[in-house]
C-alpha positions as a printed Julia matrix, in Angstrom:
59×3 Matrix{Float64}:
 -10.16  -14.03   -0.03
  -8.63  -12.87    3.21
  -8.57   -9.21    4.07
  -5.34   -7.33    4.66
  -4.66   -4.04    6.43
  -2.16   -1.83    4.6
  -0.52    1.04    6.5
   1.78    3.61    4.92
   4.85    3.87    7.16
   7.2     5.9     4.97
   6.82    9.03    2.85
   6.75    8.72   -0.92
   8.84   11.87   -1.41
  11.9    11.21   -3.61
  10.41    7.99   -4.99
   9.38    7.46   -8.61
   6.01    8.81   -9.75
   4.84    5.29  -10.51
   5.22    4.29   -6.84
   3.37    7.43   -5.74
   0.51    6.54   -8.07
   0.46    2.97   -6.72
   0.01    4.29   -3.18
  -2.84    6.52   -4.33
  -4.46    3.57   -6.13
  -4.29    1.61   -2.88
  -6.06    4.49   -1.13
  -3.06    5.77    0.83
  -2.46    9.5     0.67
  -0.71   10.27    3.97
   1.69    8.58    6.33
   0.28    6.42    9.14
  -3.04    6.0     7.32
  -4.49    2.52    6.92
  -6.87    0.86    4.5
  -8.43   -2.6     4.54
  -8.48   -4.4     1.2
  -9.25   -7.87   -0.09
  -6.1    -9.92   -0.65
  -6.59  -10.32   -4.4
  -3.63  -10.98   -6.69
  -3.94   -7.45   -8.09
  -3.74   -5.8    -4.65
  -0.92   -8.08   -3.51
   1.05   -7.17   -6.65
   0.59   -3.47   -5.94
   1.72   -3.98   -2.34
   4.8    -5.86   -3.55
   5.82   -2.86   -5.67
   5.73   -0.5    -2.67
   6.64   -2.94    0.1
   9.4    -0.61    1.33
   6.78    2.11    2.0
   4.0     0.08    3.66
   3.32   -2.41    6.42
   0.89   -5.28    5.75
  -1.13   -7.19    8.37
  -3.56  -10.06    7.89
  -6.99   -9.55    9.42
């Protein structure tokens, strides 16, 4: 699987609790923080649910 870099670009304030928990599960707790994850179907599904809050780059 390819690796992807996920960066939180928008605050999760005023968004549903489920989206906040998805960001935490991805390892993102603050704005402008990045994590590198494997591009598994599970991770890509989580990213799709919060795509308005994150930026995704292929590595």
